[in-house]
VOLUM-424253 format. One record per residue (C-alpha): residue in one letter; x, y, z. Coordinates in steps of 0.05 Angstrom, whole numbers, padded with zeros to 5 digits. Example, Ala and Ser with C-alpha at 12.3 -4.5 7.8 and 13.67 -1.06 7.14 Angstrom:
// VOLUM-424253
 r      u      v      w
 a  00246 -00090  00156
 s  00273 -00021  00143
END
This chain:
// VOLUM-424253
 r      u      v      w
 m  01017  03349  01369
 k  01014  03366  01450
 d  00974  03323  01493
 a  00903  03333  01499
 s  00886  03375  01559
 p  00876  03316  01622
 q  00814  03314  01654
 p  00800  03311  01724
 i  00775  03244  01770
 y  00719  03270  01817
 l  00709  03241  01888
 t  00641  03239  01882
 d  00643  03195  01826
 y  00674  03137  01860
 t  00641  03076  01856
 p  00653  03008  01879
 p  00691  02951  01837
 a  00641  02910  01800
 y  00687  02852  01809
 l  00734  02832  01871
 v  00791  02785  01874
 d  00804  02735  01919
 d  00874  02709  01903
 v  00923  02728  01856
 h  00989  02685  01830
 l  01041  02724  01792
 t  01098  02690  01755
 f  01151  02743  01728
 r  01204  02711  01672
 l  01256  02765  01687
 d  01293  02794  01620
 p  01327  02868  01622
 t  01282  02890  01553
 a  01220  02835  01545
 t  01202  02812  01616
 r  01142  02761  01613
 v  01088  02764  01663
 i  01042  02712  01677
 s  00975  02734  01719
 r  00923  02680  01748
 i  00874  02717  01787
 s  00804  02688  01814
 f  00742  02738  01805
 r  00677  02739  01835
 p  00625  02783  01817
 n  00610  02840  01871
 p  00551  02842  01902
 d  00553  02918  01919
 a  00564  02946  01852
 a  00524  02970  01802
 s  00561  02967  01748
 k  00573  02887  01708
 r  00630  02914  01675
 f  00696  02881  01670
 f  00751  02924  01662
 l  00817  02914  01681
 h  00878  02976  01687
 g  00938  02971  01639
 e  00993  03014  01608
 g  01045  02999  01562
 l  01029  02927  01558
 k  01048  02887  01509
 l  00986  02826  01511
 i  01009  02750  01494
 s  00944  02724  01513
 s  00888  02725  01549
 r  00836  02677  01579
 v  00775  02663  01620
 d  00767  02586  01655
 g  00817  02566  01601
 s  00789  02587  01543
 d  00814  02642  01502
 i  00780  02708  01505
 d  00775  02769  01467
 v  00792  02831  01505
 r  00775  02901  01475
 d  00827  02963  01482
 v  00792  03018  01520
 e  00819  03088  01552
 n  00872  03072  01606
 g  00868  02989  01608
 i  00827  02932  01560
 e  00755  02908  01581
 a  00719  02849  01562
 d  00654  02800  01567
 v  00660  02758  01626
 p  00612  02699  01667
 d  00574  02737  01721
 a  00594  02691  01769
 p  00667  02666  01793
 f  00721  02656  01747
 v  00794  02658  01731
 w  00825  02701  01691
 e  00896  02683  01662
 a  00944  02728  01623
 e  01008  02744  01596
 v  01034  02803  01580
 e  01114  02834  01563
 i  01144  02889  01587
 d  01205  02923  01586
 p  01247  02949  01655
 k  01308  02968  01628
 n  01283  03030  01578
 n  01222  03051  01642
 t  01260  03111  01652
 a  01199  03138  01695
 l  01216  03088  01752
 e  01141  03068  01762
 g  01122  02989  01758
 l  01181  02944  01740
 y  01249  02982  01719
 m  01316  02973  01733
 s  01365  03015  01770
 p  01419  03044  01764
 q  01381  03078  01701
 d  01453  03106  01662
 v  01496  03041  01651
 g  01531  03052  01595
 e  01507  03117  01571
 s  01534  03185  01584
 n  01513  03247  01618
 a  01490  03314  01587
 s  01558  03333  01572
 g  01571  03271  01519
 r  01626  03246  01582
 d  01626  03178  01613
 s  01573  03177  01667
 l  01590  03146  01731
 p  01623  03076  01734
 a  01584  03014  01715
 i  01542  02978  01764
 k  01500  02917  01754
 p  01432  02938  01746
 m  01380  02911  01796
 y  01313  02900  01781
 c  01257  02933  01818
 t  01182  02961  01834
 q  01148  03036  01843
 c  01069  03008  01846
 e  01043  03063  01885
 a  01002  03098  01866
 e  00984  03072  01792
 g  01048  03038  01772
 f  01019  02965  01777
 r  00979  02976  01719
 k  01050  02982  01684
 i  01063  02903  01699
 t  01006  02872  01679
 y  00928  02876  01677
 y  00885  02893  01734
 p  00847  02930  01773
 d  00890  02973  01795
 r  00859  03014  01851
 p  00867  03011  01926
 d  00801  02982  01942
 v  00810  02927  01907
 m  00852  02879  01962
 a  00877  02798  01956
 p  00929  02770  01979
 f  00990  02751  01927
 t  01034  02689  01904
 v  01089  02704  01867
 r  01145  02663  01825
 i  01208  02700  01801
 e  01244  02658  01748
 g  01312  02689  01737
 d  01388  02676  01742
 e  01395  02742  01798
 p  01428  02726  01860
 v  01379  02750  01903
 m  01303  02752  01887
 l  01248  02773  01931
 s  01173  02795  01936
 n  01131  02816  01991
 g  01101  02759  02046
 n  01142  02701  02064
 p  01186  02656  02027
 t  01139  02589  02005
 g  01190  02553  01951
 e  01252  02561  01912
 g  01302  02525  01863
 d  01351  02530  01813
 g  01328  02595  01788
 w  01265  02598  01810
 c  01231  02632  01882
 e  01161  02632  01910
 w  01134  02686  01956
 t  01063  02687  01995
 d  01041  02746  02031
 p  00971  02714  02065
 w  00946  02777  02083
 p  00899  02819  02034
 k  00937  02878  01998
 p  00920  02936  01948
 a  00961  02927  01884
 y  00998  02995  01896
 l  01031  02946  01958
 f  01065  02897  01914
 a  01135  02892  01903
 l  01188  02856  01870
 v  01270  02860  01870
 a  01314  02819  01838
 g  01395  02837  01838
 d  01465  02823  01868
 l  01448  02842  01923
 v  01475  02827  02002
 a  01442  02838  02075
 r  01450  02845  02143
 e  01404  02801  02179
 d  01379  02807  02256
 s  01319  02793  02282
 f  01264  02812  02334
 t  01218  02772  02378
 t  01152  02802  02377
 m  01100  02822  02448
 s  01070  02745  02434
 g  01140  02718  02429
 k  01140  02712  02355
 h  01198  02708  02317
 v  01218  02750  02254
 d  01267  02758  02214
 l  01296  02810  02190
 k  01345  02835  02133
 l  01370  02899  02097
 w  01393  02881  02032
 v  01441  02928  01986
 r  01489  02931  01942
 p  01560  02900  01955
 g  01606  02945  01988
 d  01551  02977  02023
 e  01549  02938  02083
 g  01569  02974  02129
 k  01521  03021  02120
 t  01468  02988  02148
 a  01481  02979  02229
 f  01440  03036  02246
 g  01383  03025  02195
 m  01376  02953  02222
 e  01374  02993  02294
 a  01325  03034  02276
 l  01281  02984  02251
 k  01282  02947  02313
 k  01268  03007  02358
 s  01212  03030  02307
 m  01187  02959  02327
 k  01191  02956  02395
 w  01154  03032  02402
 d  01097  03010  02355
 e  01070  02948  02403
 e  01099  02992  02476
 v  01062  03063  02447
 y  01002  03031  02394
 g  00995  02961  02415
 r  01011  02938  02338
 e  01051  02881  02328
 y  01081  02858  02272
 d  01046  02792  02226
 l  01095  02763  02180
 d  01151  02718  02192
 i  01199  02761  02154
 f  01203  02842  02141
 q  01256  02856  02089
 i  01288  02925  02067
 v  01323  02942  01995
 a  01365  03004  01990
 v  01360  03031  01907
 s  01398  03075  01878
 d  01343  03106  01828
 f  01282  03118  01866
 n  01224  03179  01864
 m  01205  03175  01935
 g  01234  03166  01997
 a  01212  03099  02014
 m  01151  03058  01998
 e  01122  03012  02045
 n  01099  02951  02013
 k  01080  02886  02053
 g  01141  02856  02077
 l  01193  02886  02024
 n  01201  02954  02034
 i  01239  02993  01983
 f  01280  03048  02004
 n  01315  03107  01968
 t  01392  03090  01977
 s  01388  03168  02008
 a  01338  03144  02069
 v  01370  03081  02088
 l  01455  03081  02083
 c  01488  03119  02129
 s  01559  03113  02166
 p  01599  03172  02203
 e  01635  03181  02147
 t  01596  03192  02095
 s  01526  03222  02130
 t  01506  03284  02171
 d  01472  03283  02231
 a  01415  03319  02190
 n  01424  03239  02151
 f  01417  03189  02213
 e  01354  03226  02240
 r  01322  03223  02173
 i  01336  03153  02160
 e  01306  03138  02231
 a  01240  03172  02221
 i  01231  03150  02148
 i  01251  03074  02174
 a  01205  03083  02226
 h  01144  03117  02179
 e  01149  03059  02137
 y  01149  03005  02173
 f  01079  03046  02212
 h  01052  03038  02153
 n  01043  02963  02164
 w  00980  02981  02205
 t  00967  03052  02187
 g  00969  03043  02117
 n  00972  02962  02096
 r  00923  02923  02140
 i  00883  02992  02135
 t  00889  03025  02067
 c  00850  03080  02033
 r  00782  03067  01993
 d  00807  03110  01940
 w  00863  03156  01931
 f  00823  03222  01964
 q  00837  03186  02022
 l  00906  03195  02013
 s  00924  03233  02083
 l  00880  03174  02116
 k  00945  03130  02114
 e  00996  03187  02108
 g  00982  03234  02145
 l  00975  03192  02206
 t  01034  03159  02194
 v  01071  03224  02194
 f  01044  03235  02264
 r  01061  03169  02287
 d  01137  03183  02261
 q  01130  03250  02283
 s  01114  03220  02349
 f  01181  03171  02343
 t  01227  03215  02340
 a  01209  03267  02400
 d  01206  03210  02447
 v  01270  03170  02423
 r  01309  03244  02417
 s  01284  03310  02446
 e  01208  03317  02449
 a  01221  03405  02436
 v  01270  03408  02383
 a  01229  03352  02342
 r  01168  03393  02344
 i  01204  03466  02332
 s  01231  03424  02270
 d  01177  03394  02250
 v  01143  03458  02252
 i  01198  03496  02209
 a  01186  03443  02159
 l  01117  03455  02158
 r  01111  03531  02144
 g  01174  03519  02094
 r  01131  03480  02054
 q  01063  03455  02065
 f  01043  03538  02084
 r  01072  03562  02028
 e  01033  03505  01983
 d  00968  03543  02023
 n  00987  03606  01998
 g  00992  03598  01936
 p  00967  03565  01864
 l  00979  03492  01882
 a  00933  03497  01951
 h  00882  03439  01947
 q  00842  03402  02009
 v  00865  03344  02057
 q  00816  03315  02019
 p  00819  03343  01950
 d  00749  03331  01918
 s  00785  03323  01850
 f  00851  03313  01816
 v  00883  03298  01745
 e  00942  03262  01768
 i  00943  03225  01832
 n  01028  03232  01833
 n  01013  03304  01841
 f  00979  03298  01916
 y  01036  03272  01942
 t  01044  03332  01977
 a  01063  03364  02048
 t  00988  03390  02054
 i  00980  03309  02041
 y  01034  03292  02093
 e  01050  03351  02144
 k  00982  03383  02142
 g  00950  03318  02147
 a  00985  03301  02214
 e  00973  03362  02251
 i  00891  03346  02229
 i  00920  03286  02278
 r  00961  03322  02327
 m  00895  03368  02339
 l  00861  03310  02347
 k  00894  03274  02401
 t  00899  03340  02429
 l  00825  03358  02431
 v  00801  03283  02463
 g  00867  03277  02503
 d  00926  03225  02508
 d  00874  03165  02543
 a  00814  03172  02489
 y  00865  03180  02428
 r  00889  03108  02450
 k  00821  03084  02458
 a  00796  03110  02394
 l  00858  03077  02354
 d  00851  03011  02389
 l  00778  03009  02361
 y  00802  03034  02296
 f  00836  02986  02289
 d  00793  02923  02308
 r  00738  02953  02260
 h  00770  02967  02204
 d  00838  02915  02197
 g  00835  02882  02128
 q  00789  02938  02097
 a  00801  02997  02041
 c  00773  03059  02089
 t  00757  03136  02089
 i  00772  03194  02126
 d  00697  03192  02142
 d  00704  03121  02175
 w  00764  03154  02219
 l  00726  03202  02245
 t  00667  03158  02257
 v  00714  03116  02301
 f  00725  03179  02342
 q  00651  03195  02343
 d  00636  03133  02376
 s  00694  03125  02419
 t  00687  03189  02448
 g  00620  03224  02440
 r  00643  03291  02405
 d  00608  03316  02346
 l  00670  03328  02299
 t  00631  03364  02235
 q  00660  03421  02243
 f  00736  03393  02260
 k  00724  03351  02194
 r  00730  03426  02156
 w  00810  03414  02159
 y  00805  03363  02115
 k  00747  03400  02065
 q  00777  03464  02071
 a  00837  03492  02039
 g  00886  03543  02064
 t  00918  03571  02135
 p  00878  03608  02178
 r  00901  03666  02210
 l  00894  03677  02276
 d  00888  03757  02303
 v  00896  03763  02379
 t  00877  03823  02417
 e  00874  03829  02489
 n  00839  03862  02550
 w  00864  03880  02626
 d  00816  03898  02678
 d  00817  03896  02749
 g  00841  03819  02754
 t  00812  03796  02701
 y  00852  03784  02626
 q  00813  03768  02569
 l  00837  03743  02495
 t  00804  03757  02435
 f  00808  03713  02385
 t  00793  03726  02312
 q  00803  03668  02250
 t  00799  03687  02171
 t  00822  03641  02121
 p  00841  03667  02054
 p  00811  03635  01983
 t  00844  03592  01954
 p  00838  03562  01886
 g  00766  03536  01878
 q  00740  03561  01949
 d  00723  03630  01963
 v  00688  03619  02025
 k  00712  03596  02094
 e  00674  03567  02149
 p  00707  03570  02215
 f  00751  03522  02239
 l  00751  03478  02305
 i  00812  03509  02333
 p  00849  03488  02398
 i  00894  03540  02423
 a  00940  03521  02481
 v  00951  03584  02523
 g  00992  03600  02584
 l  01005  03669  02617
 l  01064  03689  02655
 g  01083  03735  02712
 p  01144  03785  02717
 n  01193  03737  02728
 g  01178  03687  02684
 d  01138  03632  02724
 e  01067  03615  02703
 v  01013  03645  02728
 q  00966  03601  02693
 a  00997  03522  02665
 t  00979  03512  02589
 k  00903  03512  02583
 v  00873  03488  02517
 l  00816  03534  02490
 e  00780  03509  02435
 m  00764  03563  02383
 t  00700  03550  02350
 e  00666  03619  02322
 g  00702  03665  02274
 t  00711  03713  02338
 q  00713  03686  02412
 t  00736  03718  02476
 f  00767  03672  02535
 t  00769  03702  02605
 f  00819  03691  02648
 e  00803  03722  02722
 g  00840  03732  02792
 l  00901  03747  02770
 s  00950  03793  02818
 y  00979  03827  02757
 r  00977  03834  02680
 p  01007  03770  02645
 t  01043  03756  02586
 p  01008  03705  02541
 s  01044  03639  02519
 i  00996  03634  02458
 l  00991  03575  02412
 r  01041  03529  02457
 h  01069  03466  02426
 f  01044  03503  02356
 s  00976  03471  02383
 a  00955  03487  02304
 p  00974  03500  02243
 v  00949  03575  02237
 i  00992  03640  02229
 l  00984  03681  02298
 t  00981  03759  02291
 r  00990  03793  02355
 e  01017  03860  02372
 t  01074  03860  02408
 p  01126  03902  02429
 p  01200  03871  02418
 e  01212  03877  02506
 e  01161  03822  02504
 r  01184  03779  02453
 a  01256  03789  02488
 f  01227  03769  02549
 l  01189  03702  02521
 f  01263  03684  02489
 a  01295  03690  02562
 h  01229  03664  02604
 d  01175  03624  02565
 t  01170  03558  02598
 d  01136  03526  02528
 a  01206  03514  02481
 f  01167  03516  02427
 n  01148  03587  02433
 r  01208  03609  02467
 w  01243  03588  02403
 e  01182  03627  02376
 a  01196  03691  02395
 g  01270  03693  02378
 r  01246  03668  02307
 s  01196  03733  02305
 l  01251  03782  02333
 a  01292  03764  02289
 k  01241  03776  02227
 e  01223  03844  02256
 v  01297  03860  02242
 l  01303  03832  02179
 v  01242  03862  02148
 g  01268  03927  02185
 l  01333  03921  02140
 v  01284  03906  02080
 t  01236  03963  02077
 g  01284  04017  02119
 e  01251  04016  02178
 d  01275  04019  02255
 t  01299  03956  02288
 p  01301  03928  02347
 q  01362  03901  02327
 s  01406  03911  02391
 l  01355  03877  02425
 y  01354  03814  02382
 l  01427  03813  02393
 d  01417  03829  02462
 a  01372  03767  02478
 l  01414  03725  02426
 a  01474  03726  02476
 t  01436  03719  02528
 m  01404  03644  02496
 l  01472  03624  02480
 r  01510  03635  02550
 n  01443  03598  02585
 d  01485  03531  02583
 d  01415  03505  02618
 l  01388  03498  02558
 d  01390  03429  02503
 p  01458  03447  02453
 a  01403  03431  02398
 f  01352  03479  02418
 r  01405  03536  02417
 a  01424  03516  02353
 l  01351  03523  02318
 a  01347  03597  02367
 l  01413  03612  02323
 q  01385  03590  02254
 m  01364  03658  02209
 p  01295  03656  02189
 g  01298  03636  02113
 e  01300  03676  02055
 d  01235  03650  02028
 d  01206  03656  02098
 l  01219  03727  02097
 a  01199  03738  02025
 q  01120  03703  02042
 t  01120  03751  02106
 l  01138  03824  02057
 f  01079  03800  02012
 d  01036  03781  02071
 a  01054  03857  02090
 g  01034  03887  02027
 v  01104  03894  02010
 t  01133  03868  01944
 p  01194  03827  01958
 d  01256  03838  01925
 p  01301  03769  01931
 d  01367  03809  01921
 a  01346  03866  01984
 i  01332  03801  02027
 h  01394  03763  02013
 n  01430  03829  02033
 a  01396  03837  02089
 a  01398  03767  02117
 e  01480  03783  02093
 t  01487  03847  02135
 l  01445  03815  02198
 k  01493  03752  02199
 q  01555  03799  02205
 a  01523  03837  02258
 r  01506  03776  02293
 a  01576  03756  02289
 e  01608  03812  02316
 h  01563  03823  02371
 l  01569  03742  02393
 q  01654  03752  02386
 d  01666  03747  02451
 l  01630  03688  02477
 l  01656  03639  02405
 p  01717  03617  02434
 r  01691  03588  02500
 l  01623  03560  02472
 m  01659  03526  02401
 a  01706  03489  02450
 d  01641  03466  02492
 m  01608  03445  02438
 e  01673  03399  02425
 v  01653  03323  02427
 t  01712  03279  02439
 e  01684  03215  02447
 p  01675  03168  02385
 f  01613  03189  02335
 v  01553  03169  02359
 s  01475  03193  02325
 n  01445  03218  02390
 a  01417  03275  02415
 e  01470  03295  02462
 q  01515  03287  02412
 s  01483  03317  02347
 g  01457  03364  02392
 k  01529  03394  02402
 r  01551  03385  02332
 a  01491  03427  02297
 l  01508  03485  02353
 g  01586  03486  02341
 l  01566  03491  02263
 g  01523  03553  02272
 l  01579  03581  02318
 l  01636  03562  02262
 k  01590  03596  02216
 l  01597  03669  02269
 a  01666  03650  02265
 t  01673  03654  02191
 r  01653  03718  02181
 l  01703  03738  02230
 d  01772  03708  02211
 g  01764  03686  02137
 g  01757  03618  02150
 k  01816  03605  02189
 a  01773  03548  02244
 a  01736  03526  02182
 q  01798  03505  02161
 a  01829  03474  02224
 q  01758  03433  02241
 w  01760  03411  02152
 d  01831  03386  02166
 r  01815  03341  02228
 a  01746  03329  02223
 d  01729  03245  02233
 n  01656  03251  02210
 m  01615  03277  02151
 t  01574  03331  02196
 l  01641  03365  02221
 s  01662  03354  02141
 l  01616  03384  02104
 g  01597  03441  02148
 a  01679  03463  02151
 l  01670  03455  02079
 a  01604  03505  02066
 c  01637  03558  02113
 l  01704  03553  02069
 l  01652  03560  02018
 d  01625  03622  02043
 a  01692  03646  02046
 g  01718  03635  01973
 k  01764  03589  02004
 a  01749  03521  01986
 e  01779  03506  01912
 g  01832  03456  01944
 p  01772  03420  01993
 l  01724  03414  01943
 a  01774  03379  01893
 t  01800  03337  01962
 f  01727  03317  01971
 r  01705  03299  01900
 e  01766  03248  01902
 r  01757  03218  01960
 w  01691  03209  01943
 k  01664  03197  01871
 d  01651  03133  01877
 d  01595  03152  01940
 a  01531  03170  01900
 l  01500  03200  01964
 v  01569  03238  01992
 m  01574  03270  01907
 d  01504  03287  01912
 k  01522  03335  01980
 w  01583  03359  01933
 f  01543  03385  01887
 m  01482  03409  01937
 l  01531  03449  01976
 q  01564  03490  01914
 i  01499  03519  01892
 m  01469  03525  01960
 h  01530  03573  01972
 a  01548  03604  01904
 d  01539  03667  01903
 p  01475  03697  01868
 e  01499  03729  01809
 d  01531  03667  01802
 a  01482  03609  01812
 a  01453  03591  01748
 a  01534  03593  01723
 t  01541  03550  01777
 v  01486  03490  01766
 e  01508  03496  01688
 r  01582  03480  01703
 l  01560  03421  01744
 t  01511  03398  01693
 e  01571  03387  01653
 d  01609  03345  01708
 p  01618  03280  01683
 a  01578  03259  01757
 f  01519  03287  01739
 t  01467  03247  01708
 m  01385  03266  01701
 k  01364  03202  01701
 n  01377  03196  01771
 p  01323  03225  01814
 n  01373  03249  01872
 r  01423  03269  01821
 f  01376  03319  01789
 r  01334  03339  01858
 s  01418  03346  01888
 v  01428  03408  01838
 f  01356  03432  01813
 g  01327  03428  01885
 a  01386  03473  01911
 f  01383  03517  01853
 a  01311  03531  01868
 g  01315  03535  01940
 h  01369  03596  01929
 p  01313  03649  01919
 a  01360  03707  01906
 g  01410  03655  01850
 f  01340  03635  01826
 h  01303  03694  01820
 q  01360  03736  01788
 k  01318  03788  01746
 d  01351  03770  01679
 g  01309  03705  01680
 s  01380  03664  01672
 g  01351  03627  01724
 y  01280  03608  01706
 r  01295  03594  01628
 l  01352  03541  01656
 l  01303  03510  01710
 a  01254  03504  01646
 d  01303  03477  01590
 w  01312  03416  01640
 l  01244  03408  01656
 i  01228  03404  01584
 r  01280  03355  01582
 l  01267  03314  01642
 d  01197  03309  01634
 p  01194  03244  01570
 l  01239  03205  01616
 n  01207  03227  01690
 p  01145  03267  01687
 q  01139  03254  01766
 i  01214  03288  01786
 t  01197  03340  01731
 a  01125  03352  01760
 r  01150  03364  01831
 m  01208  03403  01805
 s  01157  03451  01776
 g  01140  03467  01842
 a  01199  03515  01843
 f  01150  03568  01800
 e  01099  03573  01848
 t  01104  03638  01886
 w  01113  03679  01818
 k  01052  03724  01834
 r  01089  03742  01894
 y  01146  03788  01847
 d  01152  03843  01814
 a  01116  03854  01744
 d  01176  03842  01709
 r  01200  03779  01746
 q  01117  03759  01734
 g  01135  03759  01658
 l  01200  03733  01657
 i  01162  03671  01688
 k  01106  03666  01651
 s  01138  03657  01597
 e  01171  03602  01623
 l  01111  03573  01642
 d  01081  03586  01576
 r  01145  03551  01548
 i  01141  03493  01583
 l  01061  03482  01565
 a  01076  03488  01497
 t  01126  03429  01491
 d  01103  03368  01444
 g  01077  03301  01482
 l  01077  03336  01557
 s  01054  03289  01608
 r  00994  03293  01637
 d  01035  03294  01714
 t  01083  03359  01685
 t  01016  03389  01652
 e  00960  03389  01710
 m  01015  03432  01757
 v  01051  03473  01706
 t  00977  03494  01694
 r  00952  03507  01768
 i  01009  03550  01778
 r  01007  03580  01713
 n  00924  03599  01716
 a  00941  03627  01778
END
């Protein structure tokens, strides 16, 4: 029978915990299928709680014994856990449970990695070479209840002492090491933490060791643990960690607070990484890197994720969330912090453009579809489904706007107050905003709407010029979203600059504060009509609409002093050309191509910026643009338009290519820095153009001489496009068959560059490959994430793409509901398309929902998509 419809949890139903925890002692007796967990927990009644019900969360646990103050006690099984009658006074709860890490395929709680040892893949052939499994944990959001009975909620915080018994060479937990002997060790974390931050790792591991001296002179040991053989991929990660620690001291005044900080690389992990106090657990893809196996994009991502998880030590761990409705309190703030770090250590302009590309590609899509939700939701069914771009990326944009509104100095002063006032507490978004109100004196009542209203505001702009006076009139509207039909005006910071005829600024960047539905801003004393540069640095997460001639955008593309708006002008021109090619309308193609050539010739511009400006708008982005304009997007027509423009660009720029490609050659040894990675990025963009003209000769030459993964993978992508990759693909596979992360790239690249009509068949072929396993999240995402990101291939008219993905989601759900639910988001844009495609997708969504025993995670996501 199919599970009953899962019931929502509401923010308004929050009540304080009935009992608080003073300390936790845990003993783990490790066994692959029968680990024993012995808990000794000191409880006391919460004087602020109305309820005196003693309830502990628990899921999938075999209870061996339970005691209170040394005496056996009867417990009652209830939904999601157990309850018991306990004293109305402090007491000690003891329990022993048994769990099965080996068969925990959901990768929540305590499990073993890798998951597919001794088993076979979908084809029945042997999977990857056997590796001795290691024990590891993932407890956010609600995984600790799969380890032992406990009040598994973020507002219950306590210090933990953990004893681990077993025969594993390395056994780790949170905090500082406080004891060890033959077959056991002990770890003590003195800082109170919620259970979601608990971590345990045990296995055959080796460490890169280093140290850091804090600003107060405290010595901290640093260890980055990996499987034997991966030691050579840890140097960059260790340097990124030390760089992050120093940056957090200098920019936020935050010092590390334990004697040791550790990172462990795990091959089976649902997320990128996890900030467990003092013991961060990382997906191998988010920490292991070397020039031979990793691209520049991998290096930059790893640097940012290491920073993100380290920064959580204060914004997430020392100050955590009261409940999961406050998730963006820690995630939005920490994303903003890691974005600021990347901007400081790399290129600020390029980092900002990259952040906005990601925001529009993920969060705007989310905001404009059935999965739209507030940054602070009012309800959820399964919290795992709310680890979204809205919580993270839009949450970060809210912090950025707040900093813009109050200024850098006031922001730092408010953060100092936040840390001083709330250290050691579980807080709310209201607590966060109150700190800013108290610190700056500003009323943030209207600003809070960014947390409480879903959707992306549309900002329409008109202008007026009259005898030296220039006016900009803005009108904001936010479309209805699920459960929210009416939207109140947001407080929107709009950064504006004015340019003269020669590109000089006649008005430096000024932040306008829009508070009404329609509002006019006036600039006086001007000698000539200016060209406005609006929403500089992307000062608010809105969609800006303004009727402008292509010539104005070409002017901004050439002259705007704001790097983001300069890039935006070129992107807008490209989109107008693409839309015209799809709809058959006249386009400013020659103007765009000439402007693009002028931009590329400008050697004063950062190569990384030129690489971004050379990128084409994505096909999914173009589909949304057409849909917003009232045109039903045709994925095939969009793909054909993109191919047409790509060819036109190559032909128009062919005379520039030899000189520019030579200029982008990097002759020095590989270093992952802004200068080198920018050159490689632009060089690969130019190589794509050259491949359309020479049939892959330049790509083959690069493939033959490449000495790093960035150049190898870029050349291989071009050879795939040229239809000349059969030999290189085989060579690549043979060389890297034992490196899982590189093989993920091999899988992904073939699907991304498949002809649309062959994409589904390519996926089917690759799932038959001996190296494919559905149990590893990275491998599953490398195949089906790439497929969902290939719009023309996924949206084939016969529905083959929809059926294929639905088949695999149904198969995966019993094993890993989290990954299944997230991958179901591939269907979220189904209402954009024509009636035939909608009917095909609807049938697949119904088929998924009809599956017996479908998980809460997947049921919620697919239901929300289906009922849009």
